[in-house]
C-alpha positions in Angstrom: -29.0 -127.9 -140.1 -28.2 -125.7 -143.1 -24.6 -125.2 -144.0 -22.8 -122.0 -143.2 -21.9 -120.1 -146.5 -18.2 -121.0 -146.1 -19.0 -124.7 -145.8 -21.3 -124.4 -148.8 -18.5 -122.9 -150.9 -16.0 -125.5 -149.7 -18.4 -128.2 -150.7 -19.1 -126.4 -154.0 -15.4 -126.3 -154.7 -15.0 -130.0 -153.9 -17.8 -130.9 -156.3 -16.2 -128.9 -159.1 -12.8 -130.5 -158.5 -14.3 -133.9 -158.8 -15.8 -132.9 -162.2 -19.4 -133.4 -161.1 -20.4 -129.9 -161.7 -22.2 -127.8 -159.1 -25.8 -127.6 -160.0 -27.9 -126.9 -156.9 -30.6 -129.4 -156.1 -34.0 -128.1 -154.8 -32.9 -128.9 -151.2 -29.6 -127.1 -151.7 -31.4 -124.1 -153.2 -33.6 -124.0 -150.1 -30.6 -124.0 -147.9 -29.1 -121.1 -150.0 -32.3 -119.2 -149.6 -32.1 -119.5 -145.8 -28.9 -117.5 -145.9 -29.4 -115.2 -148.8 -32.2 -112.9 -149.9 -32.2 -111.5 -153.4 -33.2 -107.9 -153.0 -36.3 -106.5 -154.6 -38.0 -103.3 -153.4 -36.7 -102.3 -150.0 -39.0 -100.9 -147.3 -38.4 -97.3 -148.3 -39.3 -98.2 -151.9 -35.7 -97.9 -153.3 -34.8 -100.6 -155.9 -32.1 -102.9 -154.7 -30.2 -105.5 -156.7 -28.0 -106.4 -153.8 -27.9 -109.9 -152.4 -27.9 -109.5 -148.6 -26.1 -111.9 -146.4 -28.3 -112.5 -143.3 -25.9 -114.4 -141.1 -22.3 -113.2 -140.6 -19.4 -115.5 -140.7 -15.6 -115.4 -140.2 -14.2 -113.7 -143.3 -11.4 -116.3 -143.7 -14.0 -119.1 -143.6 -16.0 -117.3 -146.3 -13.6 -115.6 -148.7 -10.9 -118.3 -149.1 -13.4 -121.0 -150.1 -15.2 -118.6 -152.4 -12.0 -117.7 -154.2 -11.2 -121.4 -154.5 -14.6 -122.0 -156.1 -14.0 -119.2 -158.6 -10.6 -120.7 -159.4 -12.1 -124.1 -160.0 -14.9 -122.5 -162.1 -12.3 -121.0 -164.5 -10.3 -124.1 -164.7 -13.2 -126.2 -165.7 -13.4 -124.5 -169.1 -10.0 -123.1 -169.9 -6.4 -124.4 -169.6 -4.6 -122.0 -167.2 -1.7 -122.3 -164.7 -2.4 -122.2 -161.0 -1.0 -118.7 -160.9 -3.1 -117.5 -163.8 -6.3 -119.1 -162.2 -5.6 -117.4 -158.9 -5.1 -114.1 -160.6 -8.3 -114.4 -162.5 -10.2 -115.2 -159.3 -8.7 -112.3 -157.4 -9.4 -109.9 -160.2 -13.0 -111.2 -160.6 -13.7 -110.5 -157.0 -11.9 -107.1 -157.3 -14.5 -106.1 -159.9 -17.1 -106.2 -157.1 -14.9 -104.1 -154.8 -12.8 -101.9 -157.1 -14.3 -98.7 -155.6 -12.2 -99.5 -152.5 -9.0 -99.2 -154.4 -6.9 -96.3 -155.8 -6.1 -98.4 -158.9 -7.9 -101.1 -160.9 -5.6 -103.5 -162.7 -6.5 -104.5 -166.3 -6.3 -108.1 -167.3 -4.8 -108.7 -170.7 -5.7 -112.2 -172.1 -3.4 -113.0 -174.9 -2.0 -115.9 -176.9 0.3 -116.5 -179.9 -2.6 -118.0 -181.9 -6.4 -118.0 -182.0 -8.5 -120.8 -180.4 -6.5 -120.7 -177.2 -9.2 -119.8 -174.8 -9.3 -116.0 -174.8 -12.9 -115.6 -175.7 -13.9 -118.4 -173.4 -12.2 -116.7 -170.5 -14.1 -113.6 -171.2 -17.4 -115.6 -171.4 -16.7 -116.9 -167.9 -15.9 -113.4 -166.7 -19.2 -112.2 -168.2 -20.9 -114.6 -165.8 -18.9 -113.7 -162.7 -17.6 -110.1 -162.9 -19.6 -107.1 -161.6 -21.9 -105.5 -164.2 -20.0 -107.1 -167.1 -20.2 -105.1 -170.4 -18.8 -107.3 -173.2 -17.8 -105.7 -176.5 -15.7 -106.6 -179.6 -15.7 -103.0 -180.9 -16.5 -99.8 -179.1 -16.5 -96.1 -179.7 -14.8 -93.5 -177.5 -18.1 -91.9 -176.7 -19.6 -95.2 -175.6 -16.6 -95.9 -173.3 -16.7 -92.7 -171.3 -20.5 -92.5 -171.1 -20.9 -96.1 -170.0 -17.9 -95.8 -167.6 -19.7 -92.9 -165.9 -22.8 -95.0 -165.0 -23.5 -95.7 -161.4 -22.4 -98.3 -160.6 -19.6 -98.4 -163.3 -19.3 -101.5 -165.5 -16.6 -104.0 -166.0 -15.6 -103.7 -169.6 -14.7 -107.0 -171.4 -13.0 -105.8 -174.6 -12.4 -108.7 -177.1 -10.5 -108.6 -180.4 -8.2 -105.7 -179.3 -5.8 -106.6 -182.1 -8.5 -105.4 -184.4 -9.4 -102.3 -182.3 -5.7 -101.3 -182.1 -4.7 -102.4 -185.6 -1.7 -100.6 -187.2 -3.9 -98.6 -189.5 -6.3 -97.4 -186.9 -5.9 -94.2 -184.9 -7.2 -95.0 -181.5 -5.2 -92.5 -179.5 -8.3 -91.1 -177.9 -9.4 -94.5 -176.8 -5.9 -95.2 -175.5 -6.1 -92.0 -173.4 -9.3 -93.2 -171.9 -7.9 -96.5 -171.0 -4.9 -94.9 -169.4 -7.1 -92.6 -167.4 -9.5 -95.3 -166.3 -6.8 -97.1 -164.4 -6.8 -94.6 -161.4 -9.7 -93.7 -159.2 -11.0 -90.1 -159.5 -9.9 -89.7 -163.2 -12.4 -88.2 -165.6 -12.6 -86.8 -169.1 -14.1 -83.4 -170.0 -16.7 -83.2 -172.7 -19.1 -80.5 -174.0 -22.7 -81.5 -173.7 -26.0 -79.7 -174.7 -26.9 -77.7 -177.7 -26.1 -74.2 -178.9 -25.9 -71.6 -176.2 -26.8 -74.3 -173.5 -23.6 -76.3 -174.1 -21.5 -76.7 -171.0 -18.5 -78.7 -169.8 -19.4 -82.0 -168.1 -17.1 -84.4 -166.2 -17.3 -88.1 -167.1 -15.6 -90.4 -164.6 -13.8 -93.3 -166.4 -12.5 -95.4 -163.6 -13.7 -99.0 -163.9 -12.2 -102.5 -164.3 -11.4 -103.9 -167.8 -10.4 -107.2 -169.3 -8.8 -107.0 -172.7 -8.2 -110.0 -175.1 -6.4 -110.4 -178.3 -3.5 -112.2 -179.9 0.1 -111.5 -178.9 0.7 -109.2 -181.8 -1.9 -106.7 -180.6 -0.3 -103.2 -180.9 -1.1 -101.9 -177.4 0.8 -98.9 -176.3 3.3 -99.4 -173.5 1.2 -97.1 -171.3 -1.7 -99.5 -171.5 0.4 -102.7 -171.1 2.0 -101.3 -168.0 -1.5 -101.1 -166.4 -2.2 -104.8 -167.3 -1.6 -108.2 -165.8 -0.8 -110.3 -168.8 -2.4 -113.8 -168.8 -0.7 -115.6 -171.7 -2.8 -118.6 -172.8 -1.7 -121.6 -174.9 -3.8 -123.8 -177.2 -4.7 -127.0 -175.3 -3.1 -130.3 -176.2 -5.2 -133.2 -177.3 -4.8 -134.9 -173.9 -5.9 -131.7 -172.0 -9.7 -131.9 -171.4 -12.0 -129.2 -170.4 -15.8 -129.1 -170.0 -17.9 -127.7 -172.7 -19.1 -124.2 -171.8 -22.9 -123.9 -172.2 -23.9 -120.5 -170.9 -27.6 -121.2 -170.3 -26.8 -124.2 -168.1 -24.2 -122.2 -166.1 -26.1 -119.0 -165.5 -27.5 -120.1 -162.1 -24.2 -121.4 -160.9 -22.2 -118.4 -162.1 -24.9 -116.1 -160.7 -24.5 -117.7 -157.3 -20.8 -117.1 -157.3 -21.2 -113.6 -158.5 -23.8 -112.9 -155.9 -21.6 -114.2 -153.1 -18.7 -112.1 -154.3 -20.9 -109.0 -154.4 -22.1 -109.7 -150.8 -18.6 -110.2 -149.3 -17.2 -107.2 -151.3 -19.8 -104.9 -149.9 -19.3 -106.2 -146.4 -15.5 -105.5 -146.5 -15.2 -102.4 -148.6 -13.9 -100.4 -145.7 -11.4 -103.1 -144.8 -10.1 -103.2 -148.3 -10.0 -99.4 -148.6 -7.7 -99.3 -145.5 -5.6 -102.4 -146.6 -1.9 -102.0 -147.1 -0.8 -105.5 -148.2 2.8 -106.7 -148.4 4.0 -106.1 -151.9 6.8 -108.3 -153.5 10.1 -106.4 -154.0 10.5 -108.2 -157.3 7.8 -105.9 -158.8 8.4 -102.5 -160.3 6.6 -99.5 -158.8 3.9 -99.6 -161.5 3.5 -103.4 -161.1 3.0 -102.9 -157.3 0.3 -100.4 -158.0 -1.3 -102.9 -160.4 -1.2 -105.8 -157.9 -2.0 -104.0 -154.6 -5.8 -104.3 -154.9 -5.6 -108.0 -155.6 -3.1 -108.7 -152.9 -5.3 -106.8 -150.4 -8.1 -109.3 -151.3 -5.7 -112.2 -150.9 -4.6 -111.0 -147.4 -8.2 -110.5 -146.4 -9.0 -114.1 -147.5 -6.3 -115.5 -145.2 -5.1 -119.1 -145.2 -2.8 -119.8 -148.1 -4.2 -117.0 -150.2 -1.7 -114.3 -149.2 1.2 -116.5 -150.4 -0.7 -117.6 -153.5 -1.4 -114.0 -154.4 2.3 -112.9 -154.1 3.4 -116.0 -156.0 1.0 -115.1 -158.8 2.2 -111.5 -158.8 5.9 -112.5 -159.2 5.1 -115.2 -161.8 3.0 -113.0 -164.0 4.5 -109.5 -163.5 8.1 -109.7 -162.2 9.6 -111.1 -165.4 8.1 -108.6 -167.8 9.4 -109.3 -171.3 12.1 -106.9 -172.5 10.3 -106.2 -175.7 7.3 -104.9 -173.8 9.5 -102.0 -172.5 10.5 -99.0 -174.5 13.4 -99.4 -176.9 15.3 -96.7 -175.1 15.2 -98.6 -171.8 16.1 -101.9 -173.5 19.1 -100.1 -175.1 20.2 -99.1 -171.6 20.0 -102.7 -170.4 21.9 -104.0 -173.4 24.6 -101.4 -173.0 25.1 -102.5 -169.4 25.4 -106.1 -170.6 27.9 -105.0 -173.3 30.1 -103.3 -170.6 29.9 -106.4 -168.5 30.5 -108.9 -171.2 33.7 -107.1 -172.4 34.8 -106.2 -168.9 35.6 -102.6 -169.9 34.7 -99.2 -168.6 34.6 -97.4 -171.9 33.6 -98.0 -175.5 34.2 -96.3 -178.8 30.8 -95.8 -180.4 31.6 -98.2 -183.3 32.8 -100.9 -180.9 29.7 -100.5 -178.7 27.5 -100.9 -181.7 29.4 -104.0 -182.8 28.9 -105.5 -179.3 25.2 -104.7 -179.2 24.8 -106.3 -182.6 26.3 -109.6 -181.4 22.9 -110.5 -179.9 20.9 -111.9 -182.8 17.6 -111.5 -180.9 18.1 -107.8 -180.2 16.9 -105.2 -182.7 20.2 -103.4 -183.1 21.8 -105.5 -185.9 18.8 -105.0 -188.2 17.7 -101.6 -187.0 17.3 -99.8 -190.3 16.1 -102.0 -193.2 18.5 -104.8 -192.2 21.4 -102.5 -191.3 22.8 -101.9 -187.8 21.8 -99.0 -185.7 23.7 -95.9 -186.7 25.9 -93.8 -184.3 23.5 -90.9 -184.7 20.4 -93.0 -183.8 22.3 -94.5 -180.8 23.2 -91.0 -179.6 19.5 -89.9 -180.0 18.1 -92.8 -178.0 20.7 -92.6 -175.2 20.5 -88.8 -175.1 16.9 -89.1 -173.7 18.4 -90.5 -170.5 21.1 -87.9 -170.3 23.8 -90.2 -171.7 25.7 -88.3 -174.4 28.6 -89.2 -176.7 31.9 -87.7 -175.7 35.6 -88.1 -176.6 37.1 -91.1 -174.8 40.7 -92.2 -174.5 41.2 -95.9 -175.2 44.0 -98.0 -173.9 45.9 -97.8 -177.2 45.9 -94.0 -177.0 43.1 -93.4 -179.6 40.6 -90.7 -178.7 37.3 -91.5 -180.7 33.8 -90.5 -179.8 32.3 -93.0 -177.4 30.8 -93.6 -173.9 32.1 -94.2 -170.4 30.4 -96.8 -168.1 30.0 -94.1 -165.4 27.7 -92.1 -167.7 25.1 -94.8 -167.5 25.1 -95.4 -163.7 22.3 -92.9 -163.0 20.1 -94.2 -165.8 20.6 -97.8 -164.7 19.5 -96.8 -161.2 16.4 -95.0 -162.4 15.4 -97.6 -165.0 16.5 -101.0 -163.6 15.9 -104.1 -165.7 13.3 -106.6 -164.4 15.0 -109.4 -166.3 18.6 -110.2 -167.0 20.0 -108.2 -169.9 20.0 -110.0 -173.3 23.8 -110.2 -173.5 25.2 -112.5 -170.9 27.9 -111.0 -168.6 31.1 -112.8 -168.1 32.7 -112.5 -164.6 36.4 -112.2 -164.9 38.4 -114.9 -163.2 41.3 -114.1 -160.9 44.7 -114.5 -162.5 
């Protein structure tokens, strides 16, 4: 008797885990063909590239093993943590079902140095993601025209540290990437010639994987739409298989076909899904993760917990330097008040306290000199925190700040990680 698809993917995953690979024998291929038909021309003559599943199965028996197989496929060729691998698997399946979501999270593959697996990860995604469109350089016109195709592509944008280099003005491309995160977004362009020119809408909503070194100058607005997968160069004792695309096209194609089948079968379910979202995530991070956690909950088994664990591990502890400097300043002011156990600061004393943290930017703000009172006032003023006359315990009345002035801003812009200055809890006398 031929195996049910879920059993087949469980067996596939076991083979991969044992390092034996997963090439299908002729007998196994025949079993596959019993369950799947690669569409050609349908009865009504319409061209179909859809792989149709002929025999239904319990979704938990299908989707969980399939995700496990995708996890194992990534881990055969790149060094990633369990949470990173689970994220990549969920995102890869999401590329086949992103039209069921209001948002499509971007994956940002980054590393401190080159030769850490970024391009290899994109090569794997090229095999598995829906309608993958790899590029190392791309024009704005190409992005919005290809994004408007039906079905839309999955962009794999490598070398983003070159695309968004300090000397390049890619503000228009940045705007397209910002807009392409949300379903229904489009750009307006004039098309045609002469008197026949007219406005045309180009929809830009589609999945994207970006890759570049950690010093890539991505705008905060793009980073906030990304799940960051930080890779490390493998140690000598960490072994991975050599990636030979031609030998892997059949295996990768089978996984991609299965993802496409199950995604199409469950689009309505995913569209209606309201997964449990970790409280540790910010509002934007919850938007980013909701489509992936919907897939994890649909997969059942241990995948709902694995999805939430990955979300917290990769997105709850966002680095402070990925946030705007203004928000970081708010956090560091809060830490300054806590560390000195005071409710007011003279401006000069607040600056001195901020500069005690050698890793913060305030001590060397302007060509090696500390941040000035004027610049401090400008940054804090954006959050309705303004310098005022304060009365100090010794009777002095310099310009400064009260702790209570910051309370509203701290509520609106909470820190996802502990402030850089460690607070000291006063001990009872």
